[in-house]
N, C-alpha and C positions, 0 to 999 in steps of 0.2 A: 322412468318408473310408471308402471301401468296405471296407478291411481290418477296420474295427470293426463292420461290419454283422453279422458272425457273433456278436458279443457279445449282440445282442438275441435271438438264437435260444436261447442257453444261459442267459442271465441277464436277467430282466425289469427288475431294478433293480441297478445297481452303485453301491455306497457307497464313497466315498473319504474316509478320515479322516486328517487331519494331526495328529500328536502332537508336542507340544513339551514334553519332560520338564523340570520345574523344575530350575534349576541357577543357582548364584551366578555361573557363568561368563558367563551372558547379560549381567550387569551390569558385568563387569570388562573386557570387550573394548572398547577405545576406538579402536583403529587396526588396519589389516590386519596379519595374521600369516601365517607360513608354515604352511599346512594341508595340504601335499602328501601327508603320510603319515597323515592322520587320516580316520576314517570319518565322513562328514558326514550320511549318510542310510542308513536301514535300512527295508526293506519286507517286510511280512508279508501274504500273500494267503490268505484263507479261501474256498476254492472252494464250500463248501457254503452259505455265507451271502452270497456275492458281495461280500465286504467287503475293501477294500484299505486297509491301515494303513501310512502312511509316517511313520516316526519321524525327527524332525529334530534333530540334535545342535546344541548351542550353538556348536560350532566354526564353523558356517555363518555366524554373525554377522559373521565377518571378511569374508565376501563381501557380506553384506547392507549393510555399511557403505559399500561402493563406490557410485559414481554410475551404474553400469550394471546390467544384468539377469543377471549371471553366476549368482547364487543361484537365481533363478527358472528359468533354463534347466536347472540341475541337478535341481531339484525336479520339473519337468515331464518330464525324461528318466526320473527314477525312477518317476513315476506311469505313464508309458507302458510302462516295463519291467514294472510290476506288471500292467497291463492285458493285456500279452502273455501272462501266465500264465493269465489267465481265458479266453483264446481256445481253441477246439478245437485239438487237437494238429495237425490237418492245415492249420490256418490260421496258427499262431504263427510258422512259418518265414518267412511273408511279411513279418513285422515284425522284420527283422534289425536289428542295431545300426546298420548303415549307413542303413537306412530311417528309424529313429528320429532319427538325427543330422540327416538331411535334413529331416524334419518340423520339428524344433526350429529349424533354420536358416531354413526358409521362413517360419515363423510368428512366431518370436521371435529374429531376428538380434541378435547382440551389440550393445548400445547402450542407449538410455534408454527402451526399452519396458519400463518398470519399474512394478510394482504393489505390491511389498513394500518398506516403508520401516522401517529400523532406526535409530532416533534416540534420543539421550540427552536426556531431558526436562529435565535440568539446564542443557543448552546451548540447547535449543529448547523452552522451557516452553510456548509457545503451542500446540505440537503434541502436548501431553500429553492423551490421551483420557480419562483417569480422572476420574470424578465429574462428567462433563459433563451439562448439560441438553440437550434437543433444540434444534437450530437452528431458528429460525422467522423468516421474512421478514415485512415489513410486509404485512398482508393487504389486497388490493385491495377486497374487499367492505366492510371497515370504512372505507376511504378514501372509497368511493362514498357510503356512508351519511352521512359527515361533510359531503360536498359538498352533499347535499340539505339537511342541517340549516343549513349556511351560507346557502344560497339562501333558505330560509324566514326566517332572521334578517334578511338584507339587505333583503328585500322587505317584511316585516312591521314590523321595528323601525327600520330605517334608511330605509324608504320609497323604496327604490331602484326606479325604474321600468324596465320592459322596454325594451331598446334599447342602443345603443352608449354607452359611458361616455367622456366627454370626456378627452382626453389629460392635462389638468392635474388631473384628479380620480382618475387611476388609482392612484397610490401611496397616496392617502388611503383608497381602498376596500380596497386590499391590507392596509394597516395595520389597518383595521377587521376584516378577516378574521383576521389574526394575533391581534388582541385577543379576538375571539370564540372561537377555538380555545384560546387561553390560559385564558380563563375556564372553559371546559369541562374543561380539564385540572385547573385549581385545584379545581373542584367534585368531580371524580371522585377525585382524590388525597385530599382532605379527608374523604371518606366512608369511606375504607378503614381496615380494622383493621391496625395496624402490625406485628402479630405475624408474623414471617417475611417481611415484604414486601421489605425491602431485600436480604435474602439471595436471594430469588427473582429480583429484578431483576439482581443481580450475576451470579448463576449463568447467567441467560439471556444476559447480555453476554459471559460467558466462552465460551459456545457460539458466539457471533458471532466472537469473536477467533480461536477454533480454526478455524472454518469459513473465515474469510478467509485465514488463514495456510496452511491445508492446500490451499485452492483455488489459491493462488499457487504453492505448492510443486509441485503436480501438473500445472501448465500444460504444461511440456515433455513429461512422460510421457504425458499424455492426448493431446497432439498426435501423439506417436509411435505411440500405440496405436490411436487411433480416427479422427482427423480430418485433413483438409487444413488448411493455415494459413488459407485463406479461411473455411472452416467454423468454425474455432476463433475467428477474429476476430469473426465474427457472434455466436457463442455467448457469448464473453466480454464483448462490448459490451453484452449484456443482463445478464450476471451481475455485473460490476463495480458498476454503479449499484445493483443490488438489495442487495448486501452493504453498500455504503457507506450506503445509505438506512437499513438496519437498524441499523448501528453508530451513526450520528449520532443517530437517534431514541432508541436505547437509552441512550446517554450522557446525553442531555438529560433523559430521564425520571429517571435516577439522580440527576443534579444537582439537579433540582427536589425530589424526595422527601427528599433529605438536607437541603436548605435549609428545607423546610417539612414536617417529619414529621407524618403524619396522626394522628388520635386517634378515628377513626370505628369503626363496627361492621361495615361491609360486608366480607364475606370476599373474599379475592383469588381470582381464577380466570383461566383462559386467555382468556376473552372480555374480561375487564377488561384483561389485558395487551395484547391485540390493539388495544383501543380506545386505551389509553395510547400505544402505538407509533404508531398512525395519527394521533392528535392531535399528537404530537411531530413526526411527518413533515410534517403540513400546516403547522404553525407554521414549520418550517424552509423548506419549499418556497415559501410565500407571502412570507416575509421575504426569501428569496434573490431571488425574482422582483421584489420591490419595489426591492431594491438594483440589480438589472440595469437597471431603468428609470431609477433615480435617477442611476446612474453612466453612463447613456447607452451601455450595452453592447448593449442590445436594445430595439427599438421594438415592444413587445408591446401589442396592442390588446385591450380588454376590453368585454364587453357582458353585460347580463342577458338570458338566453335565454328563449324561450317555455316551456321545460321547468322554469323556475324556478331554474336553476343559474347561477352566475357562469361565463361562458365566456371564452375567450381565443383570439386568433389568434397562434400562436407558430410558424407554419410556417417562416418565414425563419430564426428563431433555431435551431429544431430541426434544420433542414437543415445549418446550419453546425456545430451541436453533434454531429450524427451523423457528419459528415465527420471532425471532430476526434476523436471517440471511436474511430472505426475506425483512425485513424492512431496514436492513443495506445495502443490495445490491441495493435496490431502491435509497437509499441515495448516494451510490457510483456512480450509473448511473448519477444522477443529478450533482454530483461534477466532474465526469470525463467529462461530457458534458460542464460544465462551464469552466473547465481548458483546454479544447481541444485547444483553440486558443493560449495558451501560448506556446505549442509546435511549432505552425506555426509561432509565432512571434519570435522564437529562443531566448526566455528569460530563465533565470535560477532562481531557488529558492534563491540562494545566492544574485543575483543582486536585486531581489525583496525585500529581507530582509536586504540588506546591511546597510541601514540607521538605521534600528532597532538594528541590531547587533553591529554597531559601538558605540551605546550608552552604552554598557557594555564591551568594549574592555579592559579597565584597570582591571576590575574584572576578566575577562577571563584569563588575563595574570597571575594574582595572583593564579588562580585555576589550569591552565594548564602549565603556562610558555609561552603561546602564545595567541594572540587574536584569535577569531573564524575566522576572515578573513585570518589571517596568516596560520591557520591550513588548511583552504580551498585552499589557494594558494599552500601550501605544497603538498596537495593531487593532485591538478591540475598539478603541475610540475612532480610528480611521474607518472601521467597518460601520459603526453607527452613523458617522457623518456621511459616508458613501451611500448608505441605505436611504437617507433623506433625499439624495439626489436621484438615485436609480437603484433598483434592486440587484443589478448585475455589474454594471460598469459605471464608475464615477469619474468626473473631470472637474478640476478646480484650478484656478491660478495658484501658483506656488505661494504667493502672499496670503491669499484667502485661506488656503489649507493650513498654513502655519498659524494664522490667527485663530481659526476654529479649533484646532487641536490644542493650542495653548489655553484657550478658554475652557475647553472640556476637561483637560488634564490638570489645570492649575499649574502649568509649567511656564517657564519663560519662553519667549519666542526663539531665543538663541538655542535653548535646549531642544525645542521641537525641531528647529532647522537642522541641528546636528544629527538627530535621530533619522530624519528623512534622508540626509546625506548618507548615513550608514546603510540605509535600506533602499537605495535608489539606483537605477540605471540611467545613463545619460548618453547623448550623441558623442561620438568621437571620430577622429579623422580616419583611423584605420581600425576596422573591426578586429583584425587578427593580431594587432600590435597594441594591446592596452598599455596605458601609462603605468610605470612602477607605482606601487610594489606588485602590481598584478603581472602575471606571466601568460604567455600564449595558451598554456594548458587550461587557464581559467575561462577560455572562450570555446574550447573544443567540446561540442555537445555530447560526444560519446563518453566523456569523462564524467565521473560522479564527484559530488562535493566540491563544486567550483565556486570560487568567490564572486564571480561575475555572472551568476546564473539568475534567471527570473525566480527560481525557487528560493534564492537568498535575498533578492532585491525586488520587491513587488511594486515599488513606486517608480513610475516611468515618466521621465521628463519629455514634454511634448509642447509644441506651440499651441497656446490656448488664447483665442481672441487677441492675437497680436502680442502676447507676452508669454513669459515662461509659465507653463502649466504642468500639472501632474495628473496622470490618469492611472487608475488602479482597478483591479477586479475584486469584488467583495468577498467571494468565497475563497479566492486564492490567498487572501491575507491570513485566513485561519490556517490554511495549509502551510504557509510560511512559518507561522508561530509554532505549529507542531513540529515542523522540520528542524527549526533551531533547537528546540527542546531535545529532539531525538539526537542531534549531533552532540549536544553537551552530555546527555545521559549515557550515550554509548561511546564516548571518548573519540568521536570522529571529527570533532571540530578542529580545524587547522589553527590552533591557538598560537598567538604571538607572545603572550606574556607567560613567564615562568610560573606565575601564581595559578593561572588557568590550567596550564598543563599539569601542574601538581594536583590540583583538586579533581580534575577529570580522571587522573590515574587512581586517586583514592576512591573516587566514586565507582570506577570500574571494579576495584577490589571488593567494595561493599556489594555491588551487584553480583559479582562472582560468588561471594559467600551465600547470597540469597538463592542463586541458581543451584549451588551445591545442595542447599537444604531442600529445594524443590524436588530435585532428583531423588534424594534420600527419602523424602516424605512419600513420593510415589511408590518407591520400592517397599516401604514399610506397610503399605496397604496389602501387600501379599504376606499373609500371616506365617507362611512356611519359611520365610526368609529371616535370617539374622542380619541386621544392618548396623554398621558402625560408620560414622562420618568423621572426616578430618582426622584420620589415624596418624598420630605422630610417632608412637612407639607401640610395640607389642610386648607388654610387660616392661621389662628393662631393656629389651632389644631395640636399638635404634635402627631406622630404615636407612642403611648406609651402603654405598657402593665402593668401588676401588678408589674413587676420587673424592669421597666425602659423603655428606648427608644428601639423600635423594629427594627430600621433601615429603610432605604429607601424602598419604593415599586419600584422595577426596572421599571415596566411598569403598568400603570393603563389605561385601555381602556374601553370606553363606547359604546355600540351598542344600539342606540335609537330605532331601529326597533324591536329588540328582547327584549328590556328592560333588558339589561344585563350589569353588571359591571365585567370586567375581570381583575383579579389581577395576574400579571405574574412575576415570578422569572426567571432570565436568568442565567444559569450556563454553563460556558465553561470548562467542564471537559475534561482532557486529556483522550484519549481512553484507557480503561482498557482491557488488553489482557490476563494476567495471573490470576489464582485464587486469589493470595494474593492481586493483584491490585483490582480485582472485590470485594473482601471482604472489602477493604478500602473504595471503592466507595459505597458499600451497607451501611456501617457504616455512612459515611459522608452524604449520601443522605437520608436514611430512618431511621436508628437506633440511631444515636448519640453515643457519647463516654463519659462514666461517666456522669458528670454533664453538659457536652457540648451537646446541642441539635442538631438534624439533620437538614438538609436544609428543609425537609418537615415540621418538627415541627416548625421551625422558620417561615416558610411561612404561616403555618396554623394560627399562632398567628396574623400575619398581615391581613390575610383574615378575622379572627374573628373581628379585629378592624374595617375593612371596613364595615362589617355587622352592627356593633354597630353604626357607624357614617355615615350610608348610605345616610341619608337625607342631611347632611352637605356636603357630597361629590357631590351629585347631584346638589345642589345649586352652589357649587364652579365651577362645570363644565357647569353651565347654562342650566341645563336640568329640565324637569318637575318632580315634586316630588309627585304628587297626583295619582300616579299609582304604582302598585307593580313591583319592580325590583328584579332580582335575582343576586347573586354573584357567579362567576365561577373562581376557582383558577386554575392555570396552571404553570408547570415548563417546560421551554424550554432549551434544551441543544444543544451544537454545533454539536455533533455527536450522532448517534443512540447508546443508551446504552443497554447493555445486562441485567444489574441487574434489571430493572423494570419488566422484563419478568420472573424473578425468585422469585419475592415476590409481594404481593399486596400493593398498595399505595393508601392512601385516596385522593391524588392529582394526576391527570394525568401528566405523564412525556413524552414529545415528543421532537423530534429533530427539528431544524430549517427547514430542508428539509421537514419533515412531516408536519410542520405548513404551509409551503408555498404550499404544495400539497393539503392539506385538509381544512385548516382554519376551524377547527371543529365547530366554531360557524357560 
């Protein structure tokens, strides 16, 4: 701005210092307060040294708690006021209060252009920056090196010749690749000196947890500050897989090192960490790819290339995946923006779901021995104890941990010991062959919802000062708590007890009804639509097919302008992440199982019924019948699904976010 050009003449360098005097008040303010009569900022300008010092009072935290940029606007206003004092006297009049206000309004209008976050680490522990290692993604150079090593192995040891690999040999070759990388991981881990190893791995994972959560938190603010939505979708479509890859690899390395603790001499280093992460990533990728082929989700062709590497033709799958990622990322932007205020209100998922969770406490006790709320309290107590030791990674002897948790929770030591057992990983003789009731699939890192995963078992047994010790990551404990809640609320928990299975089914029905209403509420915002939800009958007409009742029409909507009847099925599918889950989703949604029809087939029967009784429906809705109407079927899901991009569907399948964005009709 030309007003500030005069600064360069008077001052070669202008230093702006922000001072935050220590005060207990920073820690006590947990909700907005009346600050109208308080001095939030104080500025001192030293003309001789060209230094501007802005002192920020803890009272401003009341504004920082909000989801908008009110505090930033005040701070920038104070800084510009200070810069005005550095201007030559003949220039400072040009920077009036009105001009400053206009600058602020032009460049930082009130909204979510927010860069300062004031959060309580007890409520949002993943976002605690203290004691963090540096975030590090899986390194491409290490992955490339491993692909060369794999190529050498396949050609020299497996005698695989150059050329196309037969379709019926593909999964066998991929399994050999997984086995090769696994052996390399085994050898590398076995060579390592155990001193400080697990602590380093957990600290690195804590950095990934923070990076992932902060990345999601700042999606709406980054969009407001820097990008268009299209640019943000492109950027996030790259960033999401990168962080997911780092997290999956990190968790698998931790699981393996705990199960098979090393006793070698090799010192740990960053290069060793990078190779471990790359090995884990390759194991996951090749295992995932094998499952894609096995479950017939993708027809990926493979060949040994002249370069000596194992190549693959994945263009068709990647095209579908890129389309899905773009749509899913758009949905994540909407969800992150919608949830942004929760961070600022200092609420937690457990408090939001506590009433819902308390409804099946008794069944959770049968399943786990503890209610979900008790498990959450247990993890929270371990977080508090851990923070007193270290802000990122905590270690204690098993005896000491049991004693401290028993005192804090007022539980018996036996009850605490059983909870740790439920949530812990231990050394075992063979990583790939866990003791019953666990199965080999519980350790395969490309599988989702595994009983022996670090995501389910955050307490890690490790030698500590010559006795059995436990080590855990502070932020990860909160992730585990949220994950257990997610499994229960979405019916994904592999429950053993019939009571838990029953209550999860009931809960899914309740959530299904809520989702049905969400979709209907969205449609009713369009005043030209007539919307009816959960339609069981049309007058006295039952919705019947050749083989009996067809079930309710979730939503029947009429658009009198377009002369269109919309027959909508609402499906709140849990997000499918692994190939076996996508295969189940594909069967349930499109193919059916045995004599059981798919959701699309069921819905098509209801659509056919609507076509047959179109006149009766129009009369029932009070609409004119002497014109041609068309019938449009639609399936709306709570999340963006990948499977509709891997097969063709006679009925469009879109997410609630897509519906809210486009309203296709």
